[in-house]
ROVEXPA-297279 format. One record per residue (C-alpha): residue in one letter; y, x, z. Coordinates in nm, 2 decimals. Example, Ala and Ser with C-alpha at 12.3 -4.5 7.8 and 13.67 -1.06 7.14 Angstrom:
- aa, north, east, up
- A, -0.45, 1.23, 0.78
- S, -0.11, 1.37, 0.71
//
This chain:
- aa, north, east, up
- M, -0.42, -0.85, -1.54
- Q, -0.66, -0.56, -1.47
- Y, -0.88, -0.55, -1.16
- Y, -1.04, -0.26, -0.97
- L, -1.32, -0.25, -0.72
- L, -1.15, -0.17, -0.39
- G, -1.31, 0.15, -0.25
- K, -1.69, 0.16, -0.23
- S, -1.72, -0.22, -0.23
- G, -1.78, -0.51, -0.46
- L, -1.43, -0.66, -0.39
- R, -1.23, -0.69, -0.71
- V, -0.85, -0.67, -0.66
- S, -0.56, -0.68, -0.91
- R, -0.40, -0.34, -0.97
- V, -0.06, -0.49, -0.87
- A, -0.07, -0.63, -0.52
- L, 0.20, -0.87, -0.39
- G, 0.38, -0.76, -0.07
- T, 0.52, -1.04, 0.14
- M, 0.72, -0.86, 0.41
- N, 1.03, -1.06, 0.29
- F, 0.85, -1.40, 0.31
- G, 1.01, -1.59, 0.60
- T, 1.33, -1.61, 0.79
- R, 1.24, -1.51, 1.15
- G, 1.20, -1.20, 1.35
- Y, 1.25, -0.83, 1.26
- H, 1.26, -0.88, 0.88
- A, 1.47, -1.19, 0.88
- A, 1.79, -1.02, 0.76
- Y, 1.65, -1.00, 0.40
- G, 1.39, -1.27, 0.43
- K, 1.33, -1.56, 0.19
- T, 1.29, -1.92, 0.27
- E, 0.97, -2.12, 0.18
- D, 1.15, -2.27, -0.13
- E, 1.25, -1.92, -0.24
- V, 0.90, -1.79, -0.19
- R, 0.72, -2.06, -0.38
- P, 0.81, -1.95, -0.73
- I, 0.74, -1.59, -0.65
- L, 0.39, -1.66, -0.53
- R, 0.33, -1.90, -0.81
- T, 0.44, -1.65, -1.07
- Y, 0.21, -1.38, -0.92
- L, -0.09, -1.61, -0.92
- D, -0.02, -1.75, -1.27
- A, -0.01, -1.39, -1.40
- G, -0.36, -1.33, -1.27
- G, -0.27, -1.15, -0.95
- N, -0.51, -1.20, -0.67
- F, -0.43, -0.94, -0.41
- V, -0.18, -1.08, -0.15
- D, -0.07, -0.87, 0.14
- T, 0.09, -0.97, 0.47
- A, 0.09, -0.89, 0.84
- D, 0.12, -1.08, 1.17
- F, 0.44, -0.88, 1.24
- Y, 0.62, -0.98, 0.91
- T, 0.90, -1.22, 1.00
- A, 0.73, -1.28, 1.34
- G, 0.43, -1.46, 1.18
- H, 0.65, -1.67, 0.94
- S, 0.52, -1.48, 0.64
- E, 0.16, -1.58, 0.72
- E, 0.26, -1.94, 0.79
- I, 0.43, -1.97, 0.45
- I, 0.15, -1.81, 0.26
- G, -0.11, -2.02, 0.43
- K, 0.08, -2.34, 0.35
- L, 0.14, -2.25, -0.01
- L, -0.21, -2.14, -0.08
- E, -0.34, -2.46, 0.08
- Q, -0.11, -2.67, -0.13
- A, -0.21, -2.49, -0.45
- G, -0.58, -2.51, -0.37
- V, -0.64, -2.15, -0.46
- R, -0.74, -1.99, -0.13
- D, -1.08, -1.87, -0.25
- R, -0.93, -1.71, -0.56
- V, -0.71, -1.49, -0.35
- V, -0.80, -1.17, -0.18
- L, -0.59, -1.23, 0.13
- T, -0.50, -0.92, 0.34
- T, -0.33, -0.92, 0.68
- K, -0.27, -0.66, 0.94
- F, -0.26, -0.62, 1.32
- T, -0.11, -0.38, 1.57
- N, 0.25, -0.47, 1.64
- T, 0.33, -0.69, 1.93
- I, 0.52, -1.02, 1.90
- D, 0.52, -1.06, 2.28
- P, 0.66, -0.76, 2.45
- T, 0.60, -0.91, 2.79
- D, 0.22, -0.88, 2.75
- P, 0.08, -0.52, 2.75
- N, -0.23, -0.64, 2.56
- A, -0.04, -0.83, 2.29
- G, -0.01, -0.52, 2.08
- G, -0.20, -0.21, 1.99
- N, -0.54, -0.17, 1.85
- G, -0.77, -0.25, 2.14
- R, -1.05, -0.50, 2.11
- K, -0.87, -0.77, 2.32
- H, -0.57, -0.77, 2.09
- M, -0.78, -0.73, 1.77
- V, -0.98, -1.05, 1.84
- K, -0.67, -1.25, 1.94
- A, -0.48, -1.12, 1.64
- V, -0.75, -1.24, 1.41
- E, -0.76, -1.59, 1.56
- D, -0.38, -1.62, 1.55
- S, -0.36, -1.51, 1.19
- L, -0.64, -1.75, 1.09
- K, -0.44, -2.04, 1.23
- R, -0.11, -1.93, 1.06
- L, -0.29, -1.87, 0.73
- R, -0.47, -2.20, 0.75
- T, -0.81, -2.04, 0.66
- D, -1.14, -1.97, 0.83
- Y, -1.17, -1.61, 0.70
- I, -0.96, -1.31, 0.61
- D, -1.07, -1.11, 0.31
- L, -0.93, -0.77, 0.42
- F, -0.82, -0.71, 0.78
- L, -0.62, -0.39, 0.83
- L, -0.53, -0.18, 1.13
- H, -0.15, -0.17, 1.07
- I, -0.04, 0.15, 1.26
- W, -0.21, 0.41, 1.48
- D, -0.13, 0.33, 1.84
- R, -0.22, 0.69, 1.95
- M, -0.45, 0.57, 2.23
- T, -0.73, 0.33, 2.13
- P, -1.06, 0.51, 2.06
- V, -1.16, 0.48, 1.70
- E, -1.51, 0.38, 1.81
- E, -1.37, 0.06, 1.97
- V, -1.18, -0.03, 1.66
- V, -1.47, 0.02, 1.43
- R, -1.72, -0.17, 1.65
- T, -1.47, -0.46, 1.67
- F, -1.42, -0.47, 1.30
- D, -1.80, -0.49, 1.27
- D, -1.82, -0.77, 1.52
- L, -1.55, -0.97, 1.33
- V, -1.74, -0.93, 1.00
- R, -2.06, -1.04, 1.16
- A, -1.88, -1.34, 1.31
- G, -1.75, -1.44, 0.96
- K, -1.39, -1.40, 1.07
- I, -1.32, -1.12, 0.82
- R, -1.49, -1.00, 0.50
- Y, -1.38, -0.64, 0.49
- A, -1.20, -0.38, 0.70
- G, -0.95, -0.11, 0.64
- M, -0.65, 0.09, 0.78
- S, -0.29, 0.14, 0.71
- D, -0.06, 0.40, 0.86
- V, -0.31, 0.63, 1.05
- P, -0.36, 1.00, 1.05
- S, -0.61, 1.13, 0.79
- W, -0.84, 1.26, 1.06
- Y, -0.85, 0.92, 1.23
- A, -0.94, 0.75, 0.91
- A, -1.21, 1.01, 0.84
- R, -1.36, 0.97, 1.19
- A, -1.36, 0.59, 1.16
- Q, -1.54, 0.60, 0.83
- T, -1.80, 0.86, 0.94
- Y, -1.86, 0.68, 1.26
- A, -1.92, 0.36, 1.07
- E, -2.16, 0.53, 0.83
- A, -2.35, 0.71, 1.11
- H, -2.41, 0.38, 1.30
- G, -2.46, 0.14, 1.02
- L, -2.14, -0.04, 1.09
- T, -1.88, -0.21, 0.86
- P, -1.71, 0.06, 0.66
- M, -1.34, 0.09, 0.58
- I, -1.29, 0.00, 0.21
- G, -0.92, 0.05, 0.19
- M, -0.62, 0.24, 0.31
- Q, -0.26, 0.12, 0.27
- L, -0.01, 0.41, 0.26
- P, 0.34, 0.48, 0.13
- Y, 0.33, 0.63, -0.22
- S, 0.59, 0.69, -0.49
- L, 0.73, 0.97, -0.70
- I, 0.97, 1.04, -0.41
- S, 0.70, 1.02, -0.14
- R, 0.39, 1.20, -0.26
- D, 0.28, 1.34, 0.08
- I, -0.05, 1.15, 0.08
- E, -0.17, 1.38, -0.20
- L, -0.21, 1.66, 0.06
- E, -0.51, 1.49, 0.23
- Y, -0.54, 1.12, 0.20
- V, -0.63, 1.09, -0.17
- S, -0.92, 1.33, -0.15
- L, -1.03, 1.17, 0.18
- A, -1.03, 0.83, 0.01
- Q, -1.22, 0.95, -0.30
- N, -1.48, 1.12, -0.09
- L, -1.53, 0.86, 0.17
- G, -1.52, 0.54, -0.04
- M, -1.17, 0.40, 0.04
- G, -0.94, 0.27, -0.22
- I, -0.57, 0.34, -0.16
- T, -0.31, 0.06, -0.19
- G, 0.02, 0.25, -0.23
- F, 0.33, 0.06, -0.10
- G, 0.69, 0.14, -0.19
- P, 0.63, 0.26, -0.55
- V, 1.00, 0.22, -0.63
- A, 1.10, 0.39, -0.30
- G, 1.30, 0.10, -0.16
- G, 1.48, 0.05, -0.49
- V, 1.59, 0.41, -0.53
- L, 1.37, 0.45, -0.84
- T, 1.51, 0.14, -1.01
- G, 1.84, 0.30, -1.08
- K, 2.03, 0.06, -0.86
- Y, 2.16, 0.34, -0.63
- R, 2.37, 0.64, -0.71
- P, 2.48, 0.94, -0.50
- S, 2.82, 0.92, -0.34
- K, 3.02, 1.12, -0.08
- D, 2.88, 0.89, 0.18
- G, 2.52, 0.95, 0.07
- L, 2.43, 0.63, -0.13
- D, 2.62, 0.38, -0.34
- G, 2.48, 0.06, -0.49
- D, 2.41, -0.31, -0.44
- G, 2.12, -0.31, -0.21
- R, 2.01, -0.31, 0.16
- L, 1.94, 0.06, 0.16
- V, 2.31, 0.13, 0.17
- K, 2.31, -0.02, 0.52
- S, 1.99, 0.17, 0.62
- P, 2.08, 0.52, 0.75
- G, 1.72, 0.63, 0.73
- Y, 1.74, 0.62, 0.35
- R, 2.06, 0.82, 0.32
- A, 1.89, 1.16, 0.34
- L, 1.85, 1.18, -0.04
- G, 1.90, 1.53, -0.17
- D, 1.88, 1.72, -0.50
- R, 1.50, 1.66, -0.54
- E, 1.54, 1.29, -0.50
- W, 1.82, 1.25, -0.76
- Q, 1.63, 1.49, -0.99
- I, 1.34, 1.24, -0.98
- V, 1.57, 0.95, -1.04
- A, 1.71, 1.12, -1.35
- A, 1.35, 1.20, -1.48
- V, 1.25, 0.83, -1.43
- E, 1.56, 0.72, -1.61
- K, 1.49, 0.96, -1.90
- V, 1.13, 0.84, -1.94
- A, 1.23, 0.47, -1.91
- D, 1.49, 0.51, -2.18
- G, 1.25, 0.69, -2.41
- L, 0.98, 0.42, -2.37
- G, 1.22, 0.12, -2.37
- R, 1.10, 0.02, -2.03
- S, 1.28, -0.04, -1.70
- M, 1.29, 0.24, -1.44
- A, 1.10, 0.02, -1.20
- Q, 0.82, -0.03, -1.45
- V, 0.79, 0.34, -1.50
- A, 0.78, 0.42, -1.13
- I, 0.52, 0.15, -1.06
- N, 0.31, 0.26, -1.36
- W, 0.31, 0.62, -1.25
- A, 0.20, 0.53, -0.89
- A, -0.07, 0.28, -0.99
- T, -0.23, 0.52, -1.24
- Q, -0.25, 0.82, -1.01
- P, -0.59, 0.95, -0.88
- G, -0.73, 0.75, -0.59
- I, -0.49, 0.46, -0.62
- A, -0.66, 0.12, -0.65
- A, -0.34, -0.09, -0.65
- A, 0.03, -0.06, -0.63
- L, 0.19, -0.29, -0.37
- I, 0.52, -0.44, -0.49
- G, 0.76, -0.69, -0.33
- A, 1.00, -0.92, -0.51
- S, 1.32, -1.10, -0.43
- S, 1.28, -1.34, -0.73
- A, 1.02, -1.46, -0.98
- D, 1.21, -1.29, -1.26
- Q, 1.20, -0.96, -1.09
- L, 0.83, -1.00, -1.02
- T, 0.76, -1.09, -1.38
- S, 0.93, -0.77, -1.50
- N, 0.76, -0.55, -1.24
- M, 0.41, -0.70, -1.31
- A, 0.45, -0.58, -1.67
- A, 0.44, -0.22, -1.54
- L, 0.08, -0.17, -1.65
- D, 0.13, -0.31, -2.00
- F, 0.19, 0.04, -2.14
- E, 0.08, 0.40, -2.09
- I, 0.31, 0.69, -1.99
- P, 0.26, 0.96, -2.26
- A, 0.13, 1.30, -2.14
- D, 0.46, 1.48, -2.19
- A, 0.65, 1.21, -2.00
- R, 0.40, 1.21, -1.72
- Q, 0.44, 1.59, -1.70
- L, 0.82, 1.55, -1.67
- L, 0.77, 1.31, -1.38
- D, 0.51, 1.52, -1.21
- E, 0.72, 1.84, -1.23
- A, 1.04, 1.66, -1.11
- S, 0.86, 1.52, -0.81
- A, 0.63, 1.81, -0.73
- L, 0.57, 1.88, -0.36
- T, 0.64, 2.21, -0.20
- L, 0.30, 2.28, -0.05
- P, 0.31, 2.38, 0.32
- G, 0.04, 2.59, 0.48
- P, -0.25, 2.58, 0.48
- Y, -0.24, 2.34, 0.18
- A, -0.10, 2.61, -0.05
- L, -0.43, 2.79, -0.01
- F, -0.61, 2.50, -0.17
- H, -0.41, 2.49, -0.49
- P, -0.61, 2.57, -0.80
- A, -0.39, 2.87, -0.88
- A, -0.44, 3.02, -0.53
- Q, -0.81, 2.96, -0.54
- A, -0.85, 3.15, -0.87
- E, -0.72, 3.46, -0.68
- L, -0.93, 3.40, -0.37
- I, -1.27, 3.32, -0.52
- G, -1.24, 3.45, -0.87
- P, -1.16, 3.31, -1.21
- N, -1.35, 3.04, -1.40
- V, -1.51, 2.91, -1.08
- G, -1.51, 2.54, -1.06
- D, -1.72, 2.23, -0.99
- K, -1.99, 2.10, -1.22
- P, -1.88, 1.95, -1.55
- A, -1.84, 1.57, -1.58
- G, -2.17, 1.40, -1.63
- Y, -2.37, 1.68, -1.47
- W, -2.46, 1.46, -1.18
- V, -2.45, 1.09, -1.16
- S, -2.47, 0.89, -0.84
//
Protein backbone atom coordinates (compact mmCIF):
# COMPACT_ATOMS: atom_id res chain seq x y z
CA MET A 1 0.00 0.00 0.00
CA GLN A 2 1.18 3.50 -0.84
CA TYR A 3 0.47 6.52 1.34
CA TYR A 4 0.27 10.23 0.55
CA LEU A 5 0.18 13.24 2.82
CA LEU A 6 -3.34 14.63 2.62
CA GLY A 7 -3.12 18.22 1.42
CA LYS A 8 -0.79 20.52 3.30
CA SER A 9 -0.71 18.39 6.43
CA GLY A 10 1.26 15.62 8.08
CA LEU A 11 -1.63 13.14 7.85
CA ARG A 12 -0.69 10.04 5.86
CA VAL A 13 -3.53 8.31 4.04
CA SER A 14 -3.61 5.28 1.78
CA ARG A 15 -4.09 6.12 -1.89
CA VAL A 16 -7.13 3.86 -2.00
CA ALA A 17 -9.79 4.94 0.49
CA LEU A 18 -12.68 2.71 1.55
CA GLY A 19 -16.17 4.12 1.06
CA THR A 20 -18.85 2.74 3.36
CA MET A 21 -22.09 4.17 2.01
CA ASN A 22 -23.39 0.59 1.64
CA PHE A 23 -22.53 -0.43 5.22
CA GLY A 24 -25.80 -0.91 7.07
CA THR A 25 -29.41 -1.73 6.37
CA ARG A 26 -31.38 1.33 7.46
CA GLY A 27 -32.47 4.58 5.90
CA TYR A 28 -31.93 6.01 2.42
CA HIS A 29 -29.19 3.61 1.28
CA ALA A 30 -30.76 0.46 2.75
CA ALA A 31 -31.88 -0.88 -0.64
CA TYR A 32 -28.32 -1.97 -1.45
CA GLY A 33 -26.91 -1.99 2.09
CA LYS A 34 -24.85 -4.73 3.68
CA THR A 35 -25.36 -6.34 7.07
CA GLU A 36 -22.71 -6.29 9.78
CA ASP A 37 -21.73 -9.87 8.95
CA GLU A 38 -21.36 -8.97 5.27
CA VAL A 39 -19.35 -5.86 6.09
CA ARG A 40 -16.88 -7.54 8.46
CA PRO A 41 -14.80 -9.35 5.78
CA ILE A 42 -14.78 -6.25 3.57
CA LEU A 43 -13.34 -4.04 6.30
CA ARG A 44 -10.94 -6.76 7.43
CA THR A 45 -9.66 -7.23 3.88
CA TYR A 46 -9.07 -3.50 3.50
CA LEU A 47 -7.16 -3.20 6.77
CA ASP A 48 -5.11 -6.34 6.15
CA ALA A 49 -4.02 -4.93 2.78
CA GLY A 50 -2.65 -1.84 4.54
CA GLY A 51 -5.56 0.50 3.87
CA ASN A 52 -6.03 3.12 6.57
CA PHE A 53 -8.43 5.69 5.07
CA VAL A 54 -12.04 4.82 5.97
CA ASP A 55 -14.82 7.17 4.92
CA THR A 56 -18.38 7.34 6.19
CA ALA A 57 -21.09 9.93 7.00
CA ASP A 58 -23.84 10.33 9.57
CA PHE A 59 -26.36 10.19 6.72
CA TYR A 60 -25.22 6.82 5.36
CA THR A 61 -27.87 4.23 6.22
CA ALA A 62 -29.24 6.68 8.82
CA GLY A 63 -26.17 6.33 11.03
CA HIS A 64 -25.99 2.54 10.77
CA SER A 65 -22.76 2.75 8.76
CA GLU A 66 -21.06 4.63 11.58
CA GLU A 67 -22.39 2.20 14.16
CA ILE A 68 -21.05 -0.82 12.29
CA ILE A 69 -17.64 0.76 11.67
CA GLY A 70 -17.31 1.82 15.28
CA LYS A 71 -18.16 -1.65 16.55
CA LEU A 72 -15.84 -3.48 14.14
CA LEU A 73 -12.88 -1.16 14.72
CA GLU A 74 -13.34 -1.52 18.46
CA GLN A 75 -13.49 -5.30 18.22
CA ALA A 76 -10.37 -5.38 16.07
CA GLY A 77 -8.53 -2.96 18.35
CA VAL A 78 -7.28 -0.87 15.42
CA ARG A 79 -8.95 2.49 15.96
CA ASP A 80 -5.71 4.47 16.23
CA ARG A 81 -4.29 2.93 13.04
CA VAL A 82 -7.24 4.15 10.98
CA VAL A 83 -7.77 7.62 9.54
CA LEU A 84 -11.48 7.79 10.23
CA THR A 85 -13.47 10.27 8.18
CA THR A 86 -17.10 11.20 8.62
CA LYS A 87 -19.30 13.96 7.29
CA PHE A 88 -22.20 16.15 8.39
CA THR A 89 -24.91 18.26 6.72
CA ASN A 90 -27.85 16.00 5.91
CA THR A 91 -30.65 15.76 8.41
CA ILE A 92 -31.88 12.52 9.90
CA ASP A 93 -34.70 14.34 11.73
CA PRO A 94 -36.84 16.37 9.29
CA THR A 95 -39.00 17.65 12.16
CA ASP A 96 -36.11 19.74 13.57
CA PRO A 97 -34.99 22.72 11.42
CA ASN A 98 -31.60 22.75 13.14
CA ALA A 99 -30.97 19.01 12.74
CA GLY A 100 -29.46 19.57 9.30
CA GLY A 101 -27.39 22.09 7.39
CA ASN A 102 -23.97 23.49 8.22
CA GLY A 103 -24.71 25.86 11.08
CA ARG A 104 -22.74 25.74 14.32
CA LYS A 105 -25.58 24.21 16.33
CA HIS A 106 -25.87 21.26 13.98
CA MET A 107 -22.13 20.87 13.48
CA VAL A 108 -21.49 20.46 17.20
CA LYS A 109 -24.38 18.03 17.69
CA ALA A 110 -23.37 16.07 14.59
CA VAL A 111 -19.87 15.58 15.98
CA GLU A 112 -21.16 14.40 19.33
CA ASP A 113 -23.62 11.97 17.73
CA SER A 114 -21.00 10.59 15.34
CA LEU A 115 -18.52 10.08 18.18
CA LYS A 116 -21.08 7.96 20.03
CA ARG A 117 -21.94 5.86 16.98
CA LEU A 118 -18.27 5.41 16.05
CA ARG A 119 -17.32 4.49 19.65
CA THR A 120 -14.39 6.89 19.68
CA ASP A 121 -13.43 10.15 21.37
CA TYR A 122 -12.05 11.81 18.23
CA ILE A 123 -12.63 11.96 14.48
CA ASP A 124 -9.53 12.18 12.30
CA LEU A 125 -11.10 14.08 9.41
CA PHE A 126 -14.46 15.84 9.69
CA LEU A 127 -16.01 17.01 6.44
CA LEU A 128 -18.77 19.39 5.54
CA HIS A 129 -20.83 17.05 3.35
CA ILE A 130 -22.83 19.36 1.07
CA TRP A 131 -23.11 23.13 0.69
CA ASP A 132 -26.40 24.21 2.26
CA ARG A 133 -26.50 27.52 0.33
CA MET A 134 -27.03 29.60 3.45
CA THR A 135 -24.55 29.13 6.31
CA PRO A 136 -21.78 31.77 6.26
CA VAL A 137 -18.42 30.20 5.56
CA GLU A 138 -16.93 32.08 8.52
CA GLU A 139 -19.27 30.24 10.90
CA VAL A 140 -18.26 26.88 9.48
CA VAL A 141 -14.53 27.58 9.64
CA ARG A 142 -14.64 28.95 13.21
CA THR A 143 -16.66 25.94 14.36
CA PHE A 144 -14.14 23.58 12.74
CA ASP A 145 -11.41 25.40 14.64
CA ASP A 146 -13.28 25.15 17.94
CA LEU A 147 -13.80 21.40 17.41
CA VAL A 148 -10.10 20.88 16.76
CA ARG A 149 -9.17 22.88 19.87
CA ALA A 150 -11.67 20.82 21.88
CA GLY A 151 -10.02 17.60 20.68
CA LYS A 152 -13.20 16.34 19.03
CA ILE A 153 -11.66 16.31 15.54
CA ARG A 154 -8.08 16.31 14.25
CA TYR A 155 -8.52 17.81 10.77
CA ALA A 156 -11.21 19.56 8.72
CA GLY A 157 -12.29 19.47 5.10
CA MET A 158 -15.18 19.82 2.69
CA SER A 159 -17.05 17.67 0.23
CA ASP A 160 -19.56 18.86 -2.35
CA VAL A 161 -19.19 22.65 -2.23
CA PRO A 162 -18.67 25.30 -4.93
CA SER A 163 -15.02 26.03 -5.66
CA TRP A 164 -15.42 29.66 -4.58
CA TYR A 165 -16.81 28.52 -1.21
CA ALA A 166 -13.86 26.20 -0.60
CA ALA A 167 -11.44 28.95 -1.62
CA ARG A 168 -13.07 31.46 0.72
CA ALA A 169 -13.03 28.96 3.59
CA GLN A 170 -9.33 28.29 3.14
CA THR A 171 -8.28 31.91 2.75
CA TYR A 172 -10.40 32.94 5.73
CA ALA A 173 -8.76 30.23 7.84
CA GLU A 174 -5.30 31.33 6.71
CA ALA A 175 -5.97 35.01 7.32
CA HIS A 176 -7.21 34.41 10.88
CA GLY A 177 -4.86 31.63 11.96
CA LEU A 178 -7.68 29.07 12.12
CA THR A 179 -7.74 25.36 11.32
CA PRO A 180 -7.22 24.96 7.54
CA MET A 181 -9.06 22.59 5.25
CA ILE A 182 -6.71 19.75 4.29
CA GLY A 183 -9.00 17.83 1.96
CA MET A 184 -11.88 17.96 -0.46
CA GLN A 185 -14.03 15.00 -1.46
CA LEU A 186 -15.39 15.30 -4.98
CA PRO A 187 -16.73 13.08 -7.78
CA TYR A 188 -14.02 12.12 -10.24
CA SER A 189 -13.73 9.55 -12.99
CA LEU A 190 -12.98 9.30 -16.69
CA ILE A 191 -16.66 10.01 -17.27
CA SER A 192 -16.87 12.86 -14.75
CA ARG A 193 -13.80 15.12 -15.13
CA ASP A 194 -15.53 18.42 -14.40
CA ILE A 195 -13.48 19.12 -11.28
CA GLU A 196 -10.47 19.69 -13.54
CA LEU A 197 -11.94 23.05 -14.55
CA GLU A 198 -11.29 24.66 -11.15
CA TYR A 199 -11.06 22.32 -8.19
CA VAL A 200 -7.76 20.63 -9.01
CA SER A 201 -5.82 23.87 -9.37
CA LEU A 202 -7.63 25.26 -6.31
CA ALA A 203 -6.55 22.25 -4.25
CA GLN A 204 -2.98 22.40 -5.51
CA ASN A 205 -2.63 26.10 -4.77
CA LEU A 206 -4.44 26.16 -1.42
CA GLY A 207 -3.10 22.98 0.14
CA MET A 208 -6.06 20.61 -0.07
CA GLY A 209 -5.74 17.01 -1.20
CA ILE A 210 -8.63 15.70 -3.29
CA THR A 211 -10.27 12.36 -2.53
CA GLY A 212 -12.06 11.41 -5.74
CA PHE A 213 -15.18 9.31 -5.29
CA GLY A 214 -16.91 7.25 -7.95
CA PRO A 215 -13.79 6.35 -10.01
CA VAL A 216 -15.68 3.57 -11.78
CA ALA A 217 -18.71 5.85 -12.37
CA GLY A 218 -21.20 3.72 -10.52
CA GLY A 219 -20.02 0.59 -12.29
CA VAL A 220 -20.25 1.96 -15.83
CA LEU A 221 -16.47 1.75 -16.24
CA THR A 222 -16.31 -1.86 -15.06
CA GLY A 223 -17.93 -3.13 -18.26
CA LYS A 224 -20.96 -4.52 -16.45
CA TYR A 225 -23.34 -2.27 -18.40
CA ARG A 226 -23.98 -1.99 -22.11
CA PRO A 227 -26.13 0.40 -24.16
CA SER A 228 -29.63 -0.70 -25.06
CA LYS A 229 -32.75 0.77 -26.61
CA ASP A 230 -33.93 1.57 -23.08
CA GLY A 231 -30.65 3.33 -22.23
CA LEU A 232 -28.75 0.80 -20.13
CA ASP A 233 -28.52 -2.98 -19.85
CA GLY A 234 -26.68 -4.95 -17.22
CA ASP A 235 -26.77 -6.60 -13.83
CA GLY A 236 -26.56 -3.67 -11.44
CA ARG A 237 -28.56 -1.08 -9.53
CA LEU A 238 -27.93 1.64 -12.12
CA VAL A 239 -30.42 -0.03 -14.44
CA LYS A 240 -33.09 1.04 -11.94
CA SER A 241 -31.62 4.52 -11.46
CA PRO A 242 -33.00 6.93 -14.08
CA GLY A 243 -30.32 9.50 -13.30
CA TYR A 244 -27.68 7.22 -14.78
CA ARG A 245 -29.48 6.50 -18.04
CA ALA A 246 -28.32 9.66 -19.78
CA LEU A 247 -25.27 7.96 -21.28
CA GLY A 248 -24.40 9.10 -24.78
CA ASP A 249 -21.72 8.56 -27.39
CA ARG A 250 -19.00 10.13 -25.24
CA GLU A 251 -19.64 7.81 -22.31
CA TRP A 252 -19.68 4.64 -24.40
CA GLN A 253 -16.56 5.83 -26.21
CA ILE A 254 -14.86 6.06 -22.82
CA VAL A 255 -16.04 2.58 -21.85
CA ALA A 256 -14.59 1.22 -25.10
CA ALA A 257 -11.26 2.95 -24.44
CA VAL A 258 -11.06 1.55 -20.90
CA GLU A 259 -11.86 -1.93 -22.22
CA LYS A 260 -9.13 -1.66 -24.86
CA VAL A 261 -6.52 -0.54 -22.34
CA ALA A 262 -7.56 -3.20 -19.82
CA ASP A 263 -7.30 -5.96 -22.43
CA GLY A 264 -3.87 -4.72 -23.47
CA LEU A 265 -2.57 -4.67 -19.90
CA GLY A 266 -4.24 -7.87 -18.76
CA ARG A 267 -6.09 -5.94 -16.08
CA SER A 268 -9.73 -5.48 -15.20
CA MET A 269 -11.57 -2.42 -16.47
CA ALA A 270 -12.22 -1.36 -12.87
CA GLN A 271 -8.51 -1.46 -12.07
CA VAL A 272 -7.69 0.72 -15.08
CA ALA A 273 -10.39 3.26 -14.21
CA ILE A 274 -9.30 3.47 -10.55
CA ASN A 275 -5.62 3.70 -11.50
CA TRP A 276 -6.27 6.55 -13.92
CA ALA A 277 -8.27 8.54 -11.35
CA ALA A 278 -5.85 7.95 -8.47
CA THR A 279 -2.79 9.02 -10.47
CA GLN A 280 -4.20 12.25 -11.89
CA PRO A 281 -2.80 15.64 -10.74
CA GLY A 282 -4.14 16.86 -7.40
CA ILE A 283 -5.68 13.52 -6.42
CA ALA A 284 -4.51 12.22 -3.05
CA ALA A 285 -6.74 9.14 -2.96
CA ALA A 286 -9.40 7.32 -4.93
CA LEU A 287 -12.47 6.41 -2.88
CA ILE A 288 -13.88 2.98 -3.71
CA GLY A 289 -16.74 0.95 -2.36
CA ALA A 290 -17.19 -2.81 -2.46
CA SER A 291 -19.98 -5.33 -2.22
CA SER A 292 -17.64 -8.19 -1.29
CA ALA A 293 -14.14 -8.86 -0.03
CA ASP A 294 -13.16 -10.43 -3.37
CA GLN A 295 -14.24 -7.34 -5.29
CA LEU A 296 -12.32 -5.11 -2.89
CA THR A 297 -9.17 -7.24 -3.21
CA SER A 298 -9.28 -6.91 -6.98
CA ASN A 299 -9.89 -3.16 -6.93
CA MET A 300 -7.18 -2.51 -4.36
CA ALA A 301 -4.68 -3.97 -6.84
CA ALA A 302 -5.41 -1.00 -9.11
CA LEU A 303 -2.17 0.73 -8.16
CA ASP A 304 0.06 -2.33 -8.67
CA PHE A 305 0.83 -1.25 -12.25
CA GLU A 306 1.43 1.82 -14.37
CA ILE A 307 -0.68 2.86 -17.33
CA PRO A 308 1.73 3.37 -20.26
CA ALA A 309 1.87 6.83 -21.79
CA ASP A 310 0.17 5.79 -25.05
CA ALA A 311 -2.66 4.07 -23.16
CA ARG A 312 -3.12 7.08 -20.87
CA GLN A 313 -3.27 9.31 -23.93
CA LEU A 314 -6.02 7.09 -25.36
CA LEU A 315 -8.02 7.40 -22.14
CA ASP A 316 -7.42 11.16 -21.90
CA GLU A 317 -8.53 11.79 -25.47
CA ALA A 318 -11.62 9.60 -25.20
CA SER A 319 -12.73 11.40 -22.03
CA ALA A 320 -11.61 14.93 -22.89
CA LEU A 321 -13.92 17.71 -21.72
CA THR A 322 -15.45 20.25 -24.04
CA LEU A 323 -14.28 23.42 -22.33
CA PRO A 324 -17.03 26.00 -21.73
CA GLY A 325 -16.31 29.70 -21.56
CA PRO A 326 -14.35 31.23 -20.02
CA TYR A 327 -12.31 28.06 -19.39
CA ALA A 328 -11.42 27.70 -23.04
CA LEU A 329 -9.38 30.90 -22.68
CA PHE A 330 -7.16 29.23 -20.07
CA HIS A 331 -6.16 26.28 -22.26
CA PRO A 332 -2.42 26.25 -23.10
CA ALA A 333 -3.12 26.39 -26.85
CA ALA A 334 -5.32 29.46 -26.42
CA GLN A 335 -2.82 31.16 -24.15
CA ALA A 336 -0.07 30.75 -26.74
CA GLU A 337 -2.13 32.92 -29.08
CA LEU A 338 -3.04 35.45 -26.39
CA ILE A 339 0.28 36.07 -24.66
CA GLY A 340 2.77 34.79 -27.19
CA PRO A 341 4.64 31.55 -27.80
CA ASN A 342 7.19 30.01 -25.43
CA VAL A 343 5.81 31.88 -22.45
CA GLY A 344 5.47 29.65 -19.42
CA ASP A 345 6.18 29.25 -15.75
CA LYS A 346 9.65 28.79 -14.28
CA PRO A 347 11.27 25.37 -14.89
CA ALA A 348 11.04 22.66 -12.26
CA GLY A 349 13.53 23.21 -9.47
CA TYR A 350 13.88 26.95 -10.10
CA TRP A 351 12.13 27.71 -6.85
CA VAL A 352 11.78 25.46 -3.85
CA SER A 353 9.38 26.15 -1.01
